[in-house]
N, C-alpha and C positions, 0 to 999 in steps of 0.2 A: 503494498500500500504505500510505503513511503515512496518506494521508487517511482510509482503511478503518479504521487503528488507531483515529481521535482521533473518528469518527464511532461505531462499535460501542462505544465506550467513555463513550457517552454514555447508559454503558449503563446532546433527544431536547434603485400610485400610483391615486387615484380611487375607493377604496373606503370606506367609512364605518363608524363605529362600531355601525349596528344589525346589521352582519354581524357584528362580533367577538362581540355580545351576541347571537348568534341560536346560539351552540355550547352555551348552555344559559341558562334563567333564573335559577335558585337554586344556592345552594351546600348546606351540611349542614343549614342552619333545618329545624325541620317535622318531623322525624323523630319517630315516635312513641316515647315510652319503651318501655324494656325492662326486665326483671329484671336488678340486678346483676350482673355476669358478673368473674370471675378471668381476670384474661390477662396472660402473662408476653409479655414484649417481648424478643427478643435483639437487642441493639443499644439506641437508643432515644434517643441523645444527639447525632444528627447533625442535617441538615437534617428528613427527614421525621417521623423519631420525636418529638421535642417537639411536633410538630402533631399525633400520634396521642396521644400523651399529654394533652394538653389538651384534645380532644375527648372521649376517654374519660372523662378525670376529669369532665366538664362532665355527660356523661350519667350519673354516678354509679357509673362501675366502677372495682374494685380491681385496681392495676397493679404488678406486679413486673417490674422492668427485670435484665436480665444482662448486664452489660460489663465491658470491662478498667477501664473509668474513666479513663481516660487523653485522651478527649475531651469536654470542658468538662463535667469531674467536678462542679462545684459547680451546674450546672444546676437540678437539683432540689432542692435546699438549700430550707429556707425553711418555714414554717407553711402556704402556698398548696399546696403538696405533701406535704405531712405523710401522707397516703393512699399513698404510693408508695413500695414497698419496693426498695431497691436492693442487689443483690448483683453482688461482683465475682468476674471469674474471665476464665477464655480459652478460646472455643468450640475452639479448636487444643489444647489443652495441658491445661485446669485447668477441669473442670466439676463439681467436687467441692458448689459451693453450690447446685447443682440436683440433688444425689442426695438422698434421703429419701422421706417419704410423701406429701408433700403433692402438692394435685393443681390444676391450672386447667382453665378451661373452654375456652379457646384459648392458642395460641402463635401468635405474629407474629414473624417472621422476615423483619427488616428488613437483616441484615447477610451474606446467604449468599455467598458466591463461590466455595468449593470444594465438591465434591458428598461427599467425605469428611469436613468438617466439618458437612454437614447430615446425613448418617448419624449421626454420633457423637451429636448433639444430639436429632436427632428419635428415634432410637433410644432414647434414655434415658428421653424423655418420653412413649414412644408408649402405655405402659399406664398414663400419669399425667395425660393431658389429651385432651379430648375431639376437637380439631381441632388443623389446622398451616397457617396460612396463610403463604406464601413472596411475598416480593417480588422477582420476576423483572426483565425488561426485554425491551422489543419487539426488542432487537438479537438475541434467540434466534431468529431466523427464518433460514431457510439464503440465500434470496435476498429483495432488497430493489428489484429492477429491476419489480417488480408487486405490486399491493396485496395484504396479508396478510390472514388472519384468525388464529383460535385453533387451525384444524387444519392449518394450511400447515405444510410441511417445516422441521423444526428444524437449527439447524446442526449438526455432527459433528466430533469431535476425532479426528485420527490417532490422539494419544497421551491417552487420557481420565484417565490418570494426572497429567499436566503439574500444575506447582505453581504457574505463575507468570501473572498475569493481564495480556493484553495486547490490542490490537486484534483479533488474531488468534483470542483464547482465549476472550476475554471471553464471546461468545454462545455456546459451545459448553458451556463450566463452567457457563454460568446454566441452559441447557438439561438439564446431569446434573444440577445441584442440584435442580429441580423432580421429575426422576425418582428421585431418592434421597428426597425429601420422602415422595411417593407410595408408595415404597416400604415406609417406615417407618409411616405413617398410609394404608393404602389405604382407598379411597372417604372418606376423611374430610380430605383436602385442598383448599386454594383456592389458587391461583396467578393472582396478578396481574402482567402486565406494562405497565408505565407507559412510553412514551416520554419527551420532556423534560419534567422537572418543573420548574416554576416557581414564582416567588413570593417573601415575605419570608424570608431566611434561607439562602439558595442560596449555596453557597460555591464553586461550581464559574463562577458569574458569565457563563453562557452565555444564558441571557434575560435577566439583567441589564444587560448590554450595553447593549440597545437602549432602554431606559427613560433608562440612563444618557447613551448617545450624544445623544439626542433632547435631553435637557437642556442639555447642552454646547451645542447650537447648531450654526450653520453649515452649510457644505456637507458632507451625510451620504453616504458613499456605499452604495448600495443593492444588493447582489445580484441578479443574474438579472433577472426580470422582475415587475410587481407581483401577475402572477396567479399565481406559485408556491406551491403549497400547502405548507402547515406544520402541525405538531401539536405539542400541548404540554397539559400539565396542571398546575391551580395545586395547589399543595402541601397545600392544607387541603381541597381536594376530593378528593384522594386518599385522604388520611387518614379522612374520612369514607365514603369508599366501603369503605376496610378496616374500619372498625369497624360499617359497615352489613353488611357478608358476615358478620363474626364475630357481631355479634347476630342473625341470622337463620340461622345455622348451615349458610350456603352453601358449596358446593366446587364444582370446574369451574376452569376456566382463562378469563380474559379479558383483554382488552385494555381500559388505561385509558389515555384520550388523549381529544384534540377530536374530533368527528367529522370523519372524510374528506372532506374540499374546504369545510368548513365555516369555515377560514382561508387567508388568504394573506398572503404577504410586505408586499404593498400594504396592506393594511388593517392590520397590525402597525404597519408604521412610520409610519402616517398617525396610527393610535389613539396611539402614543408621542409623536409631536410634539404633539398637540391636549393630552393629558394634562399634557405637560411645561408647553406655554405656558399653561394653568389653573392647575397648582400654582405657576408662576412670577408670574402675575399675582395672585393672591391673596398669596404671600410680599410683593410689593411694597406690595401696599396695608397689609398689617400694619408694614411697615417700607418707607417711600418709596424709590424708586429710579429713575433716570433710565431705565433700559433693563434690564429683565430679561433673564437668560441664558436663550438656547434661544426667544426670540421670533421669530429669524431663521433659522431651519433650512428649508433645502431638500434635497429628495432629487435626487440624482443616479443613473439606474439605469445599472448595466454589466453587460453580457453574461458569461454564465459562460464562454463560450471564453476571452473577454479577461482575467478573473479568473485560470482555470486558465495562461495564457500570463504571467501575473503572477506565478505561485505563492501567491495568496492561496489559501487553504483554506477550502472550505466546511465549517461546522460551527464549528471551532476560529477560525478567523480572522473569520470571518463566521458567528455563531452563529445555530442554530434552522434556518438555511435549505439546503435541498441542489438542486442542479440539477435542471428538471424531465425530463432525459432522461439516460442513461447506467444504471450498476449500481443506483443509489439512487433511481430515477425513480419509486418507489413507498413510498420510505420514509415518506412524510409521508400514506400513504392508507391504513394500514391500519386495518380494520372495528372497529368499537368498539360495534354492534349489540347484542352479546350482553351487555356491562358495564350498556349502559342499560336493556336489560331486565332486569337485578339490581338497579338503583337508582343507577347511576351519575348524579350530578347536577352540572353544572358551571356558577360564577358567571360571569357576563361578564367577558370577559377585561380590558376597560377596568379593572376593579376589580384584577384581578392586577397591572397595569401602577403602577397608581398607589400600591398598598401596596409593591411592589417598588421603585419609585422615592423613598418615604418612608422605608422601611427603609434603602436604599442612601446616601440623605443622613446617616442618623443614624452609619454607620462612620466609624472613625478616617479621619483624612486621609489616612496613609500607606497604609490597604488600598484606600481608593478610587484612590489613585495608582498602585497596581500590579494593575489587575484580572486575573483567569485566565485570560480570553477575550477575544475579540476583536482588532480591528486598533489597534496602539498609534496617537496621531494622526498623529505623523510618517510612518509607514506608511501611513497611510488617505490622508494628503495627497499623499504621492509618487505612489501609484495613482491617484489622482484626476487629477495633473498629466499622467499618461501618457494616460490616457482622453482627456484634452481634446487633448493633441497628435497623437493617432492620430483624433480626430474631426477636426481642422482640417486636417490633411494627407489627410484621405480623400477621392478624387476626388468629385464630385457626382453625386447619386443619377440613374439613368436615363441 
């Protein structure tokens, strides 16, 4: 149950970079220009929001941000963001700043967790906005032991009025948020369900753990098998897709992720090591050093059942990865065909790894010393020692 809570709140050897790049060729470049739109963003100052703001401003749109002003309140100050209007309020208790006669072409809701909040904001804006786009999650599905598509059964709550976000309620609450948006904007709603969002600026550290771990070098505990499937999406590609849907007035529901089966844990870890080595080599050329960190990294693959016996949790202790069997066997196999048909584009994962690692290196030392996900070095070493002892004492095969 604890593992389920952590997984749902994400609420995401021997193979080479060509496979990583196969998940798509390009990011947001090359979209044809559209007319300037007025877009209201509910939230906008966290991880996804700033990337969306950057993309929308670059394409000439006019933005209004509505939030409490508590997370990075000065992020959009300065001449560069002169075209961004910022309104203060609280979607739970104070929507006064959104009242009046102004209209928007679209509303982007990046901060929906409770259906009552969506009902409140969407009902207020239903007559003054053309469309409502809600960012949901892949965790809305009732089951994850098999691959899901957008029409799969959704999670349901015994008590739909619950006011606490936990691993047990997160997916069900998001499903209710989707329904609330559609009720307020019937036929005018788009829902995007991302999986694990990766890239520079991630405050969960789930994806970041692996580039940072490769950068540190040494023996790396690799979970499961190299062939275990994973899915993720670069935050910038997600932002571009959201903007693409808004610009074209698209409605419907879309899983936003890498294609099922395109990425594996082995490819990710090999790629992280390759990027770390390359970046450290360049660093040593600029400032000569005897031996760059990360040059000697190796992978030790530890089976899922041994990790479970050691109480090592998928997704939180070893992020991105889920065992290929059990109740989450299909978690990384969600269909993305509908989003691809609607225009979802993805950059090579190598770019995401490199940009994430570059961003991570720029964080304060105290921040890098206390990541929010992944195994602490001492704990990783302890599990690796236990694995090597188990291997040494195992009877010969056959």
